[in-house]
N, C-alpha and C positions, 0 to 999 in steps of 0.2 A: 163210463156210465156207472153211477153209484145206485145200487138197488137196495132200499131198506127192506127189512123183514122183521117179523116179530112173532112171538108165541101168542096163544089164545088170550091170555090174561094181560099181556104187555110187560111182564116183569123181565123178560129177555127181549132184547132188540139187537139187531146186527145189520151191517151193511156189507153187501157183496160188491166188490169193485171189478167190473168187466169192461173189456174194450167197447167203445161206443158202437151201438147198433148190432152187437153180436151176442148171442146166447149159446151156451153149450147145448148139445143134443139132449132132448128129453128121453128118458129111459124108464120104462115100466118094469118093476121088479115083482115077480110072483113068488119069491122064495118064502119058505115057511116062517123065517124070522120076521120079515116085513109084515106078513099076515098076523103074526102074534102081537104086533103093535096096534092092531085094530084096523081091519080092512081086508079086501080081497087082493090088494096090491098096493104098491107105493109108486108115486111119480117122482123121479129123481133127475138131477143134473150133477155132474161132477165138476168141481172147480179146484184150482190150486189153493192150498191152505192159506198162502200169503194174501189171497184176494178176499178173505173173509175177516171182518173186524167186528168183534162183539162190542156194542156201544152202550148197552145197559144190562146190568145183572151179571151173574156168574152161573153158567150152567152146571148142573149136576152131571155126573158121568156114570154110565152103566156099561160094563164090558162083557161081551159074550164071545164065543168062538164061532167064526164064520165058516162058510162052506169050504173055504180054502185051507182051513185049519189055523188061520191066523186070527188074532184078536180084532174085534170090531168095537170101537168106543162110540157109544151113543151119548150125545150131548143134548140134554133136555132141561126144561123148566121144572124146578122142584115144586112149584105151586100148581100149575095146570097140566104138567107132564107132556106138553108139546115137544116133539123132537125137532130141535133146530137143525141139526146135521149129524152125520155119522162119519167117523174116520175108520175106514177099512184099511188096516195096515198093509194088506196085500196090494193096495193101490198107491202105495208110496205117500207122496205129499199132497194127495188129492182128497177133498172132502166130498161126501155125498150130501147134497143139499136137497131140500124140499121146496121146489120153486113155487108151489101153490101158497107158500107162506110169504112170498115176496110181494111187495106193494108195487107191482109193475105189470101192466097188461100184457107185455110181450112174454112174460114168464108163463102166462096162462093160455097163450095163443100158439098156433103153429103145430106141426105134426109131431107125433111121437116117432123117434127114429128107430127104436128097437125095444124088444121085450126080452128080459132075461129070466132064467129059471122057468121057462115056458112049460116044462114038464109038471110044474106045480100050479099052473093056471087053473082057476075054478072052471068047471064044466060050463057054467052059464055065460062065461066071458068069451066074446069073439076075438079072433086074432086081428090085431090092428096094425102091426108093424113086423119087420123082420124079427124072427123069434129064434132064441137060442136056449137050449136046455140047461146050460150052466153059463156062468160068467167067466170068461178067461181072465186070469190075473197072474 
C-alpha cells in the first residue's frame, strides 16, 4: 500500500510504503517538544526509514536534543514549515510520521494505541489510551 502525503503548501510530497491493509499503531505524544511545534500533542506513527520516499522537494532539517539525550532530526517544509517527519536517533532506523498528513482515510481512522509523555498531558485533555510517563527507547 503506497500512501501519499504532503505539507500544507504542497512543496514537499512523500510516499509511505506499507504492507497492504496494515498501519502502524497511532501514538499520541504529549512531550514538551511536540507542544512547542504548535498544539497540545502530536499524533504519530513510526515506520522504517526505508519505507518513506520523498517524491517532491527537499526538506529542511532542524535538530534538537530529545528526552533520551540523543539528537532528533525534524524534516520540514522550508516554505510552510509543516513537519513531514522526525528521526529520533534513539529509535534507530525508524521515522516518526504524522499520519494526519497522509492522503488515506485509514490513517485518520481507528484507535490510538498509546499516549507517551503522559506526565506532560494538558489538564483539559482526557486519557484516551494506555499512558506512559516517558517513552522507552
